[in-house]
Residue frames relative to the residue before (quaternion, step in Angstrom):
aa qw qx qy qz dx dy dz
M 1.0000 0.0000 0.0000 0.0000 0.00 0.00 0.00
Q 0.6308 0.5439 -0.3327 0.4422 3.57 0.99 -0.80
N 0.6340 0.5438 -0.3399 0.4322 3.58 1.01 -0.76
A 0.6280 0.5268 -0.3338 0.4654 3.59 1.02 -0.75
H 0.6501 0.5110 -0.3112 0.4684 3.56 1.00 -0.83
Q 0.6662 0.4943 -0.3000 0.4710 3.58 0.93 -0.89
S 0.6285 0.5304 -0.3332 0.4612 3.58 1.02 -0.77
A 0.6487 0.5101 -0.3128 0.4702 3.57 0.98 -0.84
L 0.6571 0.4996 -0.3077 0.4733 3.58 0.98 -0.82
N 0.6351 0.5215 -0.3283 0.4658 3.60 1.00 -0.78
A 0.6489 0.5129 -0.3131 0.4667 3.56 0.98 -0.85
K 0.6558 0.5038 -0.3092 0.4696 3.58 0.96 -0.87
H 0.6302 0.5368 -0.3253 0.4571 3.59 1.02 -0.84
S 0.6638 0.4992 -0.2969 0.4712 3.59 0.95 -0.89
M 0.6460 0.5219 -0.3155 0.4591 3.57 0.98 -0.86
L 0.6567 0.4978 -0.3081 0.4754 3.57 0.96 -0.85
D 0.6207 0.5446 -0.3323 0.4558 3.57 1.04 -0.80
Q 0.6607 0.4990 -0.2965 0.4759 3.58 0.98 -0.86
R 0.6581 0.5049 -0.3167 0.4601 3.60 0.96 -0.84
I 0.6308 0.5211 -0.3311 0.4700 3.59 1.04 -0.78
A 0.6615 0.5031 -0.3050 0.4650 3.59 0.90 -0.92
S 0.6570 0.5185 -0.3046 0.4547 3.57 0.94 -0.90
E 0.6762 0.4830 -0.2905 0.4745 3.58 0.88 -0.93
S 0.6466 0.5362 -0.3197 0.4384 3.60 1.00 -0.79
Q 0.6637 0.5230 -0.2983 0.4438 3.58 1.13 -0.64
R 0.5222 0.6380 -0.4212 0.3780 3.60 1.20 -0.32
P 0.6216 -0.5579 0.3896 0.3881 3.61 -1.13 0.56
L 0.7896 0.0805 -0.0417 0.6069 3.59 0.98 -0.81
P 0.1565 -0.8280 0.5312 0.0884 3.61 0.20 1.22
D 0.4609 -0.6561 0.5292 0.2776 3.55 -1.11 0.75
Q 0.3236 -0.7933 0.4875 0.1681 3.58 -0.27 1.28
M 0.6222 0.5325 -0.3418 0.4610 3.59 1.08 -0.67
L 0.6509 0.5028 -0.3058 0.4796 3.58 0.98 -0.86
L 0.6426 0.5212 -0.3238 0.4589 3.59 0.93 -0.86
A 0.6525 0.5131 -0.3176 0.4583 3.59 0.92 -0.86
E 0.6656 0.4951 -0.3042 0.4683 3.59 0.95 -0.86
L 0.6479 0.5141 -0.3196 0.4623 3.59 0.94 -0.85
K 0.6596 0.5064 -0.3080 0.4622 3.57 0.97 -0.84
K 0.6236 0.5243 -0.3372 0.4717 3.60 1.06 -0.71
Q 0.6465 0.5143 -0.3138 0.4681 3.56 0.97 -0.88
K 0.6491 0.5202 -0.3133 0.4582 3.57 0.96 -0.91
L 0.6464 0.5162 -0.3172 0.4637 3.60 0.98 -0.80
R 0.6353 0.5212 -0.3308 0.4640 3.60 1.00 -0.82
V 0.6527 0.5016 -0.3170 0.4711 3.58 0.96 -0.85
K 0.6438 0.5254 -0.3195 0.4554 3.59 0.96 -0.88
E 0.6520 0.5032 -0.3126 0.4732 3.59 0.99 -0.81
A 0.6378 0.5143 -0.3270 0.4709 3.60 1.03 -0.75
L 0.6384 0.5242 -0.3244 0.4609 3.59 1.03 -0.73
A 0.6583 0.5329 -0.3020 0.4375 3.58 1.06 -0.76
R 0.5972 0.5870 -0.3597 0.4115 3.60 1.17 -0.47
């Protein structure tokens, strides 16, 4: 069961990483959105470390 949870967290982490990269490539990136995405990514990373 733990592996399924970790797999889901890894997938979410990768998705957030892609969204951050995509938003960063825009001519005028939304800084508020980037900050929120980075916070979410950090929360997922912390959950993975547990």
